[in-house]
N, C-alpha and C positions, 0 to 999 in steps of 0.2 A: 141136547146131550153130545151128538156128535160136534156142534159147536165149541163148548166147552172142553172137548178132549183136544179137538184142533189149537185154541187156545193154550192149553197146558203143554202140547209140543210145540209151540212157537215160543214160550217161554225157555222152555230148557234148552232150545236151540240157541237162542240169543242168550243164554247164560253158559253154556260153553264155548260159546263164539268169546263173548266178552273175558272167562276164564282162561282159554286158550292164548288169546292176545295178550294177554298179561306177561305169559311164560316168556322169557327170555335169557338166552344162551351168552357169557361175558366171558371170553377171552382173556387171559390174563397172562403177562410175560412174567421174566423172573422178577422183574422189579415190585409186581404188584398191581401193575397198570393196567386199563383195558385197553386191548386193541379195537378200533373202530371196522375197521375191514379185515377180512379172513377168507381166503379161497385158497380150494384144496385139489391138486391133479393128482391125481391117484395113479394114472398111467406113469409118470414120472415119478411120483411120490414127490413132488413139490408142493411146497406150501407157502402162499407167498401174503403178506398183509400189510398192513398202512396204519399207520398212530395220525390221523389230521391233528390232534394238540399240536406234537412236535414238529409234524412235517416230514417223519422218516417213514421211506418205505425200503421193505426188505425181502427176501426168500430165504425162507431155511428149509434147507437141503437133509431128505430124512434118508440115510444109505442103509443099505441093505444089513451092514454088519453092526447097525445099531447106532452109530455114532449121528452126529450131526452137524451141518453146515451151515453160517451164515453170512448173510453179504446181502449191500445195499442196492438198491435196483435202481438202475440208472435213470434219470428222468430226460 
């Protein structure tokens, strides 16, 4: 009895990790292309991203008034 309960719990854990491993977040830019890398710095409200397909790296600055600034990152 105890072994069957343990087996069921193991199956539930494996199922949960399989399901959660399939979950993905895709960040899209205004052209609808997915961004490969996205990092956020909450203290400075700076968001940097990189698209490996095109080799472009940029910084998105979120200002307090709600406006956005975009600049290419130096290589």
